[in-house]
mmCIF file as gemmi writes it, N, C-alpha and C atoms, coordinates in Angstrom:
data_model
loop_
_atom_site.group_PDB
_atom_site.id
_atom_site.type_symbol
_atom_site.label_atom_id
_atom_site.label_alt_id
_atom_site.label_comp_id
_atom_site.label_asym_id
_atom_site.label_entity_id
_atom_site.label_seq_id
_atom_site.pdbx_PDB_ins_code
_atom_site.Cartn_x
_atom_site.Cartn_y
_atom_site.Cartn_z
_atom_site.occupancy
_atom_site.B_iso_or_equiv
_atom_site.pdbx_formal_charge
_atom_site.auth_seq_id
_atom_site.auth_asym_id
_atom_site.pdbx_PDB_model_num
ATOM 1 N N . MET Axp A 1 ? 91.829 81.066 116.103 1 0 ? 1 A 1
ATOM 2 C CA . MET Axp A 1 ? 90.691 81.219 115.214 1 0 ? 1 A 1
ATOM 3 C C . MET Axp A 1 ? 89.652 82.166 115.815 1 0 ? 1 A 1
ATOM 4 N N . VAL Axp A 2 ? 89.938 82.672 116.976 1 0 ? 2 A 1
ATOM 5 C CA . VAL Axp A 2 ? 88.999 83.562 117.671 1 0 ? 2 A 1
ATOM 6 C C . VAL Axp A 2 ? 88.676 84.777 116.811 1 0 ? 2 A 1
ATOM 7 N N . TYR Axp A 3 ? 89.694 85.414 116.228 1 0 ? 3 A 1
ATOM 8 C CA . TYR Axp A 3 ? 89.467 86.624 115.443 1 0 ? 3 A 1
ATOM 9 C C . TYR Axp A 3 ? 88.657 86.314 114.19 1 0 ? 3 A 1
ATOM 10 N N . LEU Axp A 4 ? 88.938 85.201 113.537 1 0 ? 4 A 1
ATOM 11 C CA . LEU Axp A 4 ? 88.202 84.813 112.336 1 0 ? 4 A 1
ATOM 12 C C . LEU Axp A 4 ? 86.74 84.556 112.669 1 0 ? 4 A 1
ATOM 13 N N . ASP Axp A 5 ? 86.472 83.904 113.81 1 0 ? 5 A 1
ATOM 14 C CA . ASP Axp A 5 ? 85.095 83.66 114.22 1 0 ? 5 A 1
ATOM 15 C C . ASP Axp A 5 ? 84.334 84.973 114.36 1 0 ? 5 A 1
ATOM 16 N N . ARG Axp A 6 ? 84.976 85.972 114.967 1 0 ? 6 A 1
ATOM 17 C CA . ARG Axp A 6 ? 84.345 87.277 115.124 1 0 ? 6 A 1
ATOM 18 C C . ARG Axp A 6 ? 84.041 87.895 113.771 1 0 ? 6 A 1
ATOM 19 N N . PHE Axp A 7 ? 84.967 87.721 112.824 1 0 ? 7 A 1
ATOM 20 C CA . PHE Axp A 7 ? 84.807 88.316 111.497 1 0 ? 7 A 1
ATOM 21 C C . PHE Axp A 7 ? 83.685 87.631 110.724 1 0 ? 7 A 1
ATOM 22 N N . LEU Axp A 8 ? 83.557 86.335 110.876 1 0 ? 8 A 1
ATOM 23 C CA . LEU Axp A 8 ? 82.607 85.583 110.06 1 0 ? 8 A 1
ATOM 24 C C . LEU Axp A 8 ? 81.185 85.632 110.594 1 0 ? 8 A 1
ATOM 25 N N . ASN Axp A 9 ? 80.98 85.633 111.85 1 0 ? 9 A 1
ATOM 26 C CA . ASN Axp A 9 ? 79.686 85.668 112.535 1 0 ? 9 A 1
ATOM 27 C C . ASN Axp A 9 ? 79.74 84.721 113.714 1 0 ? 9 A 1
ATOM 28 N N . MET Axp A 10 ? 78.808 84.814 114.584 1 0 ? 10 A 1
ATOM 29 C CA . MET Axp A 10 ? 78.8 83.949 115.758 1 0 ? 10 A 1
ATOM 30 C C . MET Axp A 10 ? 78.611 82.48 115.384 1 0 ? 10 A 1
ATOM 31 N N . ASN Axp A 11 ? 77.866 82.188 114.34 1 0 ? 11 A 1
ATOM 32 C CA . ASN Axp A 11 ? 77.615 80.803 113.942 1 0 ? 11 A 1
ATOM 33 C C . ASN Axp A 11 ? 78.699 80.271 113.027 1 0 ? 11 A 1
ATOM 34 N N . VAL Axp A 12 ? 79.756 81.007 112.825 1 0 ? 12 A 1
ATOM 35 C CA . VAL Axp A 12 ? 80.857 80.656 111.947 1 0 ? 12 A 1
ATOM 36 C C . VAL Axp A 12 ? 80.343 80.39 110.531 1 0 ? 12 A 1
ATOM 37 N N . VAL Axp A 13 ? 79.375 81.176 110.117 1 0 ? 13 A 1
ATOM 38 C CA . VAL Axp A 13 ? 78.861 81.141 108.755 1 0 ? 13 A 1
ATOM 39 C C . VAL Axp A 13 ? 79.381 82.388 108.056 1 0 ? 13 A 1
ATOM 40 N N . PRO Axp A 14 ? 80.183 82.219 106.993 1 0 ? 14 A 1
ATOM 41 C CA . PRO Axp A 14 ? 80.775 83.396 106.357 1 0 ? 14 A 1
ATOM 42 C C . PRO Axp A 14 ? 79.731 84.373 105.822 1 0 ? 14 A 1
ATOM 43 N N . ASP Axp A 15 ? 79.998 85.636 106.019 1 0 ? 15 A 1
ATOM 44 C CA . ASP Axp A 15 ? 79.197 86.693 105.425 1 0 ? 15 A 1
ATOM 45 C C . ASP Axp A 15 ? 79.849 87.008 104.085 1 0 ? 15 A 1
ATOM 46 N N . LYS Axp A 16 ? 79.138 86.731 103.021 1 0 ? 16 A 1
ATOM 47 C CA . LYS Axp A 16 ? 79.673 86.875 101.665 1 0 ? 16 A 1
ATOM 48 C C . LYS Axp A 16 ? 80.243 88.272 101.427 1 0 ? 16 A 1
ATOM 49 N N . ARG Axp A 17 ? 79.53 89.293 101.853 1 0 ? 17 A 1
ATOM 50 C CA . ARG Axp A 17 ? 80.003 90.671 101.613 1 0 ? 17 A 1
ATOM 51 C C . ARG Axp A 17 ? 81.303 90.952 102.345 1 0 ? 17 A 1
ATOM 52 N N . GLN Axp A 18 ? 81.426 90.456 103.568 1 0 ? 18 A 1
ATOM 53 C CA . GLN Axp A 18 ? 82.642 90.684 104.339 1 0 ? 18 A 1
ATOM 54 C C . GLN Axp A 18 ? 83.834 89.961 103.718 1 0 ? 18 A 1
ATOM 55 N N . LEU Axp A 19 ? 83.614 88.75 103.245 1 0 ? 19 A 1
ATOM 56 C CA . LEU Axp A 19 ? 84.703 88.013 102.606 1 0 ? 19 A 1
ATOM 57 C C . LEU Axp A 19 ? 85.133 88.675 101.297 1 0 ? 19 A 1
ATOM 58 N N . ILE Axp A 20 ? 84.172 89.183 100.531 1 0 ? 20 A 1
ATOM 59 C CA . ILE Axp A 20 ? 84.502 89.884 99.289 1 0 ? 20 A 1
ATOM 60 C C . ILE Axp A 20 ? 85.284 91.156 99.613 1 0 ? 20 A 1
ATOM 61 N N . GLU Axp A 21 ? 84.854 91.879 100.633 1 0 ? 21 A 1
ATOM 62 C CA . GLU Axp A 21 ? 85.578 93.086 101.029 1 0 ? 21 A 1
ATOM 63 C C . GLU Axp A 21 ? 87.001 92.739 101.471 1 0 ? 21 A 1
ATOM 64 N N . LEU Axp A 22 ? 87.155 91.697 102.281 1 0 ? 22 A 1
ATOM 65 C CA . LEU Axp A 22 ? 88.472 91.262 102.726 1 0 ? 22 A 1
ATOM 66 C C . LEU Axp A 22 ? 89.359 90.898 101.54 1 0 ? 22 A 1
ATOM 67 N N . ALA Axp A 23 ? 88.792 90.214 100.566 1 0 ? 23 A 1
ATOM 68 C CA . ALA Axp A 23 ? 89.557 89.783 99.39 1 0 ? 23 A 1
ATOM 69 C C . ALA Axp A 23 ? 90.063 90.964 98.575 1 0 ? 23 A 1
ATOM 70 N N . HIS Axp A 24 ? 89.327 92.059 98.566 1 0 ? 24 A 1
ATOM 71 C CA . HIS Axp A 24 ? 89.684 93.207 97.723 1 0 ? 24 A 1
ATOM 72 C C . HIS Axp A 24 ? 90.293 94.376 98.495 1 0 ? 24 A 1
ATOM 73 N N . TYR Axp A 25 ? 90.435 94.243 99.791 1 0 ? 25 A 1
ATOM 74 C CA . TYR Axp A 25 ? 90.96 95.351 100.602 1 0 ? 25 A 1
ATOM 75 C C . TYR Axp A 25 ? 92.467 95.464 100.399 1 0 ? 25 A 1
ATOM 76 N N . ARG Axp A 26 ? 92.926 96.68 100.209 1 0 ? 26 A 1
ATOM 77 C CA . ARG Axp A 26 ? 94.352 96.931 100.002 1 0 ? 26 A 1
ATOM 78 C C . ARG Axp A 26 ? 94.946 97.634 101.217 1 0 ? 26 A 1
ATOM 79 N N . MET Axp A 27 ? 96.204 97.343 101.461 1 0 ? 27 A 1
ATOM 80 C CA . MET Axp A 27 ? 96.916 97.972 102.581 1 0 ? 27 A 1
ATOM 81 C C . MET Axp A 27 ? 97.022 99.468 102.311 1 0 ? 27 A 1
ATOM 82 N N . PRO Axp A 28 ? 96.546 100.308 103.235 1 0 ? 28 A 1
ATOM 83 C CA . PRO Axp A 28 ? 96.491 101.744 102.965 1 0 ? 28 A 1
ATOM 84 C C . PRO Axp A 28 ? 97.778 102.515 103.271 1 0 ? 28 A 1
ATOM 85 N N . PHE Axp A 29 ? 98.782 101.878 103.884 1 0 ? 29 A 1
ATOM 86 C CA . PHE Axp A 29 ? 99.984 102.619 104.247 1 0 ? 29 A 1
ATOM 87 C C . PHE Axp A 29 ? 101.175 101.672 104.363 1 0 ? 29 A 1
ATOM 88 N N . GLY Axp A 30 ? 102.356 102.261 104.518 1 0 ? 30 A 1
ATOM 89 C CA . GLY Axp A 30 ? 103.558 101.501 104.831 1 0 ? 30 A 1
ATOM 90 C C . GLY Axp A 30 ? 104.238 100.864 103.63 1 0 ? 30 A 1
ATOM 91 N N . LYS Axp A 31 ? 105.14 99.982 103.935 1 0 ? 31 A 1
ATOM 92 C CA . LYS Axp A 31 ? 105.966 99.303 102.937 1 0 ? 31 A 1
ATOM 93 C C . LYS Axp A 31 ? 105.132 98.565 101.894 1 0 ? 31 A 1
ATOM 94 N N . PHE Axp A 32 ? 103.985 98.058 102.292 1 0 ? 32 A 1
ATOM 95 C CA . PHE Axp A 32 ? 103.144 97.262 101.391 1 0 ? 32 A 1
ATOM 96 C C . PHE Axp A 32 ? 101.895 98.024 100.934 1 0 ? 32 A 1
ATOM 97 N N . LYS Axp A 33 ? 101.963 99.347 100.978 1 0 ? 33 A 1
ATOM 98 C CA . LYS Axp A 33 ? 100.83 100.182 100.563 1 0 ? 33 A 1
ATOM 99 C C . LYS Axp A 33 ? 100.369 99.784 99.161 1 0 ? 33 A 1
ATOM 100 N N . GLY Axp A 34 ? 99.048 99.614 99.013 1 0 ? 34 A 1
ATOM 101 C CA . GLY Axp A 34 ? 98.46 99.285 97.725 1 0 ? 34 A 1
ATOM 102 C C . GLY Axp A 34 ? 98.34 97.799 97.438 1 0 ? 34 A 1
ATOM 103 N N . ARG Axp A 35 ? 98.956 96.95 98.245 1 0 ? 35 A 1
ATOM 104 C CA . ARG Axp A 35 ? 98.852 95.504 98.022 1 0 ? 35 A 1
ATOM 105 C C . ARG Axp A 35 ? 97.597 94.956 98.692 1 0 ? 35 A 1
ATOM 106 N N . TYR Axp A 36 ? 97.034 93.928 98.068 1 0 ? 36 A 1
ATOM 107 C CA . TYR Axp A 36 ? 95.919 93.241 98.706 1 0 ? 36 A 1
ATOM 108 C C . TYR Axp A 36 ? 96.408 92.639 100.02 1 0 ? 36 A 1
ATOM 109 N N . LEU Axp A 37 ? 95.541 92.584 101.015 1 0 ? 37 A 1
ATOM 110 C CA . LEU Axp A 37 ? 95.934 92.031 102.307 1 0 ? 37 A 1
ATOM 111 C C . LEU Axp A 37 ? 96.404 90.586 102.182 1 0 ? 37 A 1
ATOM 112 N N . VAL Axp A 38 ? 95.836 89.834 101.262 1 0 ? 38 A 1
ATOM 113 C CA . VAL Axp A 38 ? 96.248 88.436 101.081 1 0 ? 38 A 1
ATOM 114 C C . VAL Axp A 38 ? 97.689 88.347 100.571 1 0 ? 38 A 1
ATOM 115 N N . GLU Axp A 39 ? 98.192 89.416 99.988 1 0 ? 39 A 1
ATOM 116 C CA . GLU Axp A 39 ? 99.568 89.436 99.488 1 0 ? 39 A 1
ATOM 117 C C . GLU Axp A 39 ? 100.582 89.808 100.568 1 0 ? 39 A 1
ATOM 118 N N . LEU Axp A 40 ? 100.124 90.239 101.725 1 0 ? 40 A 1
ATOM 119 C CA . LEU Axp A 40 ? 101.048 90.613 102.794 1 0 ? 40 A 1
ATOM 120 C C . LEU Axp A 40 ? 101.75 89.365 103.326 1 0 ? 40 A 1
ATOM 121 N N . PRO Axp A 41 ? 103.05 89.459 103.567 1 0 ? 41 A 1
ATOM 122 C CA . PRO Axp A 41 ? 103.757 88.301 104.13 1 0 ? 41 A 1
ATOM 123 C C . PRO Axp A 41 ? 103.269 87.987 105.547 1 0 ? 41 A 1
ATOM 124 N N . GLU Axp A 42 ? 103.204 86.721 105.843 1 0 ? 42 A 1
ATOM 125 C CA . GLU Axp A 42 ? 102.742 86.312 107.172 1 0 ? 42 A 1
ATOM 126 C C . GLU Axp A 42 ? 103.584 86.923 108.296 1 0 ? 42 A 1
ATOM 127 N N . PRO Axp A 43 ? 104.92 87.004 108.163 1 0 ? 43 A 1
ATOM 128 C CA . PRO Axp A 43 ? 105.696 87.643 109.241 1 0 ? 43 A 1
ATOM 129 C C . PRO Axp A 43 ? 105.294 89.1 109.506 1 0 ? 43 A 1
ATOM 130 N N . TYR Axp A 44 ? 104.863 89.808 108.478 1 0 ? 44 A 1
ATOM 131 C CA . TYR Axp A 44 ? 104.391 91.187 108.647 1 0 ? 44 A 1
ATOM 132 C C . TYR Axp A 44 ? 103.116 91.204 109.489 1 0 ? 44 A 1
ATOM 133 N N . LEU Axp A 45 ? 102.211 90.276 109.213 1 0 ? 45 A 1
ATOM 134 C CA . LEU Axp A 45 ? 100.97 90.184 109.983 1 0 ? 45 A 1
ATOM 135 C C . LEU Axp A 45 ? 101.258 89.76 111.426 1 0 ? 45 A 1
ATOM 136 N N . ILE Axp A 46 ? 102.233 88.877 111.608 1 0 ? 46 A 1
ATOM 137 C CA . ILE Axp A 46 ? 102.617 88.457 112.955 1 0 ? 46 A 1
ATOM 138 C C . ILE Axp A 46 ? 103.218 89.638 113.712 1 0 ? 46 A 1
ATOM 139 N N . TRP Axp A 47 ? 103.994 90.466 113.013 1 0 ? 47 A 1
ATOM 140 C CA . TRP Axp A 47 ? 104.545 91.666 113.639 1 0 ? 47 A 1
ATOM 141 C C . TRP Axp A 47 ? 103.412 92.558 114.158 1 0 ? 47 A 1
ATOM 142 N N . PHE Axp A 48 ? 102.364 92.74 113.338 1 0 ? 48 A 1
ATOM 143 C CA . PHE Axp A 48 ? 101.214 93.532 113.79 1 0 ? 48 A 1
ATOM 144 C C . PHE Axp A 48 ? 100.582 92.896 115.023 1 0 ? 48 A 1
ATOM 145 N N . GLN Axp A 49 ? 100.461 91.586 115.011 1 0 ? 49 A 1
ATOM 146 C CA . GLN Axp A 49 ? 99.863 90.893 116.149 1 0 ? 49 A 1
ATOM 147 C C . GLN Axp A 49 ? 100.672 91.162 117.422 1 0 ? 49 A 1
ATOM 148 N N . GLN Axp A 50 ? 101.983 91.126 117.308 1 0 ? 50 A 1
ATOM 149 C CA . GLN Axp A 50 ? 102.846 91.327 118.469 1 0 ? 50 A 1
ATOM 150 C C . GLN Axp A 50 ? 102.918 92.796 118.885 1 0 ? 50 A 1
ATOM 151 N N . SER Axp A 51 ? 102.864 93.701 117.906 1 0 ? 51 A 1
ATOM 152 C CA . SER Axp A 51 ? 103.004 95.136 118.178 1 0 ? 51 A 1
ATOM 153 C C . SER Axp A 51 ? 101.676 95.829 118.449 1 0 ? 51 A 1
ATOM 154 N N . GLY Axp A 52 ? 100.616 95.191 118.01 1 0 ? 52 A 1
ATOM 155 C CA . GLY Axp A 52 ? 99.283 95.774 118.153 1 0 ? 52 A 1
ATOM 156 C C . GLY Axp A 52 ? 98.686 96.125 116.799 1 0 ? 52 A 1
ATOM 157 N N . PHE Axp A 53 ? 97.573 95.52 116.488 1 0 ? 53 A 1
ATOM 158 C CA . PHE Axp A 53 ? 96.872 95.817 115.244 1 0 ? 53 A 1
ATOM 159 C C . PHE Axp A 53 ? 96.305 97.23 115.312 1 0 ? 53 A 1
ATOM 160 N N . PRO Axp A 54 ? 96.16 97.881 114.164 1 0 ? 54 A 1
ATOM 161 C CA . PRO Axp A 54 ? 95.491 99.184 114.165 1 0 ? 54 A 1
ATOM 162 C C . PRO Axp A 54 ? 94.06 99.04 114.682 1 0 ? 54 A 1
ATOM 163 N N . GLU Axp A 55 ? 93.518 100.111 115.167 1 0 ? 55 A 1
ATOM 164 C CA . GLU Axp A 55 ? 92.13 100.114 115.633 1 0 ? 55 A 1
ATOM 165 C C . GLU Axp A 55 ? 91.189 100.05 114.436 1 0 ? 55 A 1
ATOM 166 N N . GLY Axp A 56 ? 89.991 99.594 114.667 1 0 ? 56 A 1
ATOM 167 C CA . GLY Axp A 56 ? 88.928 99.661 113.676 1 0 ? 56 A 1
ATOM 168 C C . GLY Axp A 56 ? 88.968 98.587 112.608 1 0 ? 56 A 1
ATOM 169 N N . LYS Axp A 57 ? 88.39 98.963 111.483 1 0 ? 57 A 1
ATOM 170 C CA . LYS Axp A 57 ? 88.18 98.034 110.375 1 0 ? 57 A 1
ATOM 171 C C . LYS Axp A 57 ? 89.482 97.397 109.888 1 0 ? 57 A 1
ATOM 172 N N . LEU Axp A 58 ? 90.523 98.216 109.675 1 0 ? 58 A 1
ATOM 173 C CA . LEU Axp A 58 ? 91.784 97.67 109.176 1 0 ? 58 A 1
ATOM 174 C C . LEU Axp A 58 ? 92.35 96.638 110.141 1 0 ? 58 A 1
ATOM 175 N N . GLY Axp A 59 ? 92.337 96.925 111.416 1 0 ? 59 A 1
ATOM 176 C CA . GLY Axp A 59 ? 92.839 95.971 112.397 1 0 ? 59 A 1
ATOM 177 C C . GLY Axp A 59 ? 92.079 94.659 112.37 1 0 ? 59 A 1
ATOM 178 N N . ASN Axp A 60 ? 90.763 94.743 112.253 1 0 ? 60 A 1
ATOM 179 C CA . ASN Axp A 60 ? 89.944 93.523 112.172 1 0 ? 60 A 1
ATOM 180 C C . ASN Axp A 60 ? 90.261 92.733 110.912 1 0 ? 60 A 1
ATOM 181 N N . LEU Axp A 61 ? 90.438 93.428 109.794 1 0 ? 61 A 1
ATOM 182 C CA . LEU Axp A 61 ? 90.759 92.736 108.545 1 0 ? 61 A 1
ATOM 183 C C . LEU Axp A 61 ? 92.145 92.094 108.611 1 0 ? 61 A 1
ATOM 184 N N . LEU Axp A 62 ? 93.107 92.783 109.193 1 0 ? 62 A 1
ATOM 185 C CA . LEU Axp A 62 ? 94.458 92.215 109.329 1 0 ? 62 A 1
ATOM 186 C C . LEU Axp A 62 ? 94.446 90.995 110.24 1 0 ? 62 A 1
ATOM 187 N N . ARG Axp A 63 ? 93.688 91.055 111.343 1 0 ? 63 A 1
ATOM 188 C CA . ARG Axp A 63 ? 93.552 89.895 112.232 1 0 ? 63 A 1
ATOM 189 C C . ARG Axp A 63 ? 92.967 88.702 111.486 1 0 ? 63 A 1
ATOM 190 N N . SER Axp A 64 ? 91.926 88.978 110.724 1 0 ? 64 A 1
ATOM 191 C CA . SER Axp A 64 ? 91.277 87.91 109.963 1 0 ? 64 A 1
ATOM 192 C C . SER Axp A 64 ? 92.217 87.329 108.93 1 0 ? 64 A 1
ATOM 193 N N . MET Axp A 65 ? 92.972 88.191 108.258 1 0 ? 65 A 1
ATOM 194 C CA . MET Axp A 65 ? 93.898 87.7 107.236 1 0 ? 65 A 1
ATOM 195 C C . MET Axp A 65 ? 94.998 86.845 107.859 1 0 ? 65 A 1
ATOM 196 N N . LEU Axp A 66 ? 95.469 87.222 109.03 1 0 ? 66 A 1
ATOM 197 C CA . LEU Axp A 66 ? 96.467 86.392 109.71 1 0 ? 66 A 1
ATOM 198 C C . LEU Axp A 66 ? 95.895 85.008 109.998 1 0 ? 66 A 1
ATOM 199 N N . GLU Axp A 67 ? 94.68 84.946 110.502 1 0 ? 67 A 1
ATOM 200 C CA . GLU Axp A 67 ? 94.052 83.647 110.772 1 0 ? 67 A 1
ATOM 201 C C . GLU Axp A 67 ? 93.883 82.835 109.49 1 0 ? 67 A 1
ATOM 202 N N . ILE Axp A 68 ? 93.502 83.498 108.418 1 0 ? 68 A 1
ATOM 203 C CA . ILE Axp A 68 ? 93.346 82.813 107.131 1 0 ? 68 A 1
ATOM 204 C C . ILE Axp A 68 ? 94.676 82.234 106.684 1 0 ? 68 A 1
ATOM 205 N N . LYS Axp A 69 ? 95.741 83.014 106.793 1 0 ? 69 A 1
ATOM 206 C CA . LYS Axp A 69 ? 97.06 82.539 106.383 1 0 ? 69 A 1
ATOM 207 C C . LYS Axp A 69 ? 97.557 81.41 107.292 1 0 ? 69 A 1
ATOM 208 N N . ILE Axp A 70 ? 97.388 81.556 108.593 1 0 ? 70 A 1
ATOM 209 C CA . ILE Axp A 70 ? 97.822 80.513 109.524 1 0 ? 70 A 1
ATOM 210 C C . ILE Axp A 70 ? 97.128 79.191 109.204 1 0 ? 70 A 1
ATOM 211 N N . ASN Axp A 71 ? 95.878 79.265 108.788 1 0 ? 71 A 1
ATOM 212 C CA . ASN Axp A 71 ? 95.098 78.06 108.482 1 0 ? 71 A 1
ATOM 213 C C . ASN Axp A 71 ? 95.193 77.627 107.021 1 0 ? 71 A 1
ATOM 214 N N . GLY Axp A 72 ? 96.069 78.292 106.244 1 0 ? 72 A 1
ATOM 215 C CA . GLY Axp A 72 ? 96.302 77.879 104.864 1 0 ? 72 A 1
ATOM 216 C C . GLY Axp A 72 ? 95.13 78.107 103.923 1 0 ? 72 A 1
ATOM 217 N N . LEU Axp A 73 ? 94.349 79.165 104.167 1 0 ? 73 A 1
ATOM 218 C CA . LEU Axp A 73 ? 93.143 79.403 103.375 1 0 ? 73 A 1
ATOM 219 C C . LEU Axp A 73 ? 93.285 80.541 102.361 1 0 ? 73 A 1
ATOM 220 N N . GLU Axp A 74 ? 94.536 80.904 102.014 1 0 ? 74 A 1
ATOM 221 C CA . GLU Axp A 74 ? 94.731 81.995 101.058 1 0 ? 74 A 1
ATOM 222 C C . GLU Axp A 74 ? 94.057 81.701 99.721 1 0 ? 74 A 1
ATOM 223 N N . GLY Axp A 75 ? 94.025 80.425 99.351 1 0 ? 75 A 1
ATOM 224 C CA . GLY Axp A 75 ? 93.386 80.034 98.093 1 0 ? 75 A 1
ATOM 225 C C . GLY Axp A 75 ? 91.926 80.437 98.038 1 0 ? 75 A 1
ATOM 226 N N . LEU Axp A 76 ? 91.25 80.372 99.164 1 0 ? 76 A 1
ATOM 227 C CA . LEU Axp A 76 ? 89.849 80.794 99.24 1 0 ? 76 A 1
ATOM 228 C C . LEU Axp A 76 ? 89.727 82.276 98.902 1 0 ? 76 A 1
ATOM 229 N N . ILE Axp A 77 ? 90.616 83.091 99.462 1 0 ? 77 A 1
ATOM 230 C CA . ILE Axp A 77 ? 90.575 84.534 99.213 1 0 ? 77 A 1
ATOM 231 C C . ILE Axp A 77 ? 90.906 84.825 97.751 1 0 ? 77 A 1
ATOM 232 N N . ARG Axp A 78 ? 91.882 84.13 97.198 1 0 ? 78 A 1
ATOM 233 C CA . ARG Axp A 78 ? 92.237 84.343 95.782 1 0 ? 78 A 1
ATOM 234 C C . ARG Axp A 78 ? 91.09 83.925 94.85 1 0 ? 78 A 1
ATOM 235 N N . LYS Axp A 79 ? 90.384 82.862 95.215 1 0 ? 79 A 1
ATOM 236 C CA . LYS Axp A 79 ? 89.221 82.442 94.416 1 0 ? 79 A 1
ATOM 237 C C . LYS Axp A 79 ? 88.126 83.503 94.483 1 0 ? 79 A 1
ATOM 238 N N . ILE Axp A 80 ? 87.912 84.065 95.65 1 0 ? 80 A 1
ATOM 239 C CA . ILE Axp A 80 ? 86.912 85.129 95.797 1 0 ? 80 A 1
ATOM 240 C C . ILE Axp A 80 ? 87.308 86.324 94.929 1 0 ? 80 A 1
ATOM 241 N N . GLN Axp A 81 ? 88.595 86.675 94.922 1 0 ? 81 A 1
ATOM 242 C CA . GLN Axp A 81 ? 89.055 87.789 94.081 1 0 ? 81 A 1
ATOM 243 C C . GLN Axp A 81 ? 88.728 87.522 92.608 1 0 ? 81 A 1
ATOM 244 N N . LYS Axp A 82 ? 88.918 86.29 92.191 1 0 ? 82 A 1
ATOM 245 C CA . LYS Axp A 82 ? 88.683 85.916 90.789 1 0 ? 82 A 1
ATOM 246 C C . LYS Axp A 82 ? 87.183 85.855 90.465 1 0 ? 82 A 1
ATOM 247 N N . ASP Axp A 83 ? 86.437 85.206 91.347 1 0 ? 83 A 1
ATOM 248 C CA . ASP Axp A 83 ? 85.006 84.981 91.086 1 0 ? 83 A 1
ATOM 249 C C . ASP Axp A 83 ? 84.142 86.225 91.317 1 0 ? 83 A 1
ATOM 250 N N . PHE Axp A 84 ? 84.631 87.127 92.149 1 0 ? 84 A 1
ATOM 251 C CA . PHE Axp A 84 ? 83.878 88.349 92.455 1 0 ? 84 A 1
ATOM 252 C C . PHE Axp A 84 ? 84.801 89.546 92.235 1 0 ? 84 A 1
ATOM 253 N N . PRO Axp A 85 ? 84.969 89.947 90.968 1 0 ? 85 A 1
ATOM 254 C CA . PRO Axp A 85 ? 85.877 91.063 90.68 1 0 ? 85 A 1
ATOM 255 C C . PRO Axp A 85 ? 85.495 92.322 91.461 1 0 ? 85 A 1
ATOM 256 N N . GLN Axp A 86 ? 86.463 93.198 91.56 1 0 ? 86 A 1
ATOM 257 C CA . GLN Axp A 86 ? 86.271 94.458 92.309 1 0 ? 86 A 1
ATOM 258 C C . GLN Axp A 86 ? 84.895 95.038 92.034 1 0 ? 86 A 1
ATOM 259 N N . TYR Axp A 87 ? 84.175 95.335 93.075 1 0 ? 87 A 1
ATOM 260 C CA . TYR Axp A 87 ? 82.811 95.846 92.952 1 0 ? 87 A 1
ATOM 261 C C . TYR Axp A 87 ? 82.735 97.319 93.059 1 0 ? 87 A 1
């Protein structure tokens, strides 16, 4: 949960804008190009973890999404997608 804590804030209080961005961020390259990060299979995210996440924003978002999936919180991201349509 270390990566998720970094993404959410030091007090583990979610930043609404960051969660909305995570919910609507699409994979920019590869086999799953154009898919929302929440739609990426967990084994694909684990592969990134083992091989090395990309640098920067995408890497941080992929790390966070892996933590969300490991903790079974995909429903939260899907609700955010529904309640806060693409901005």
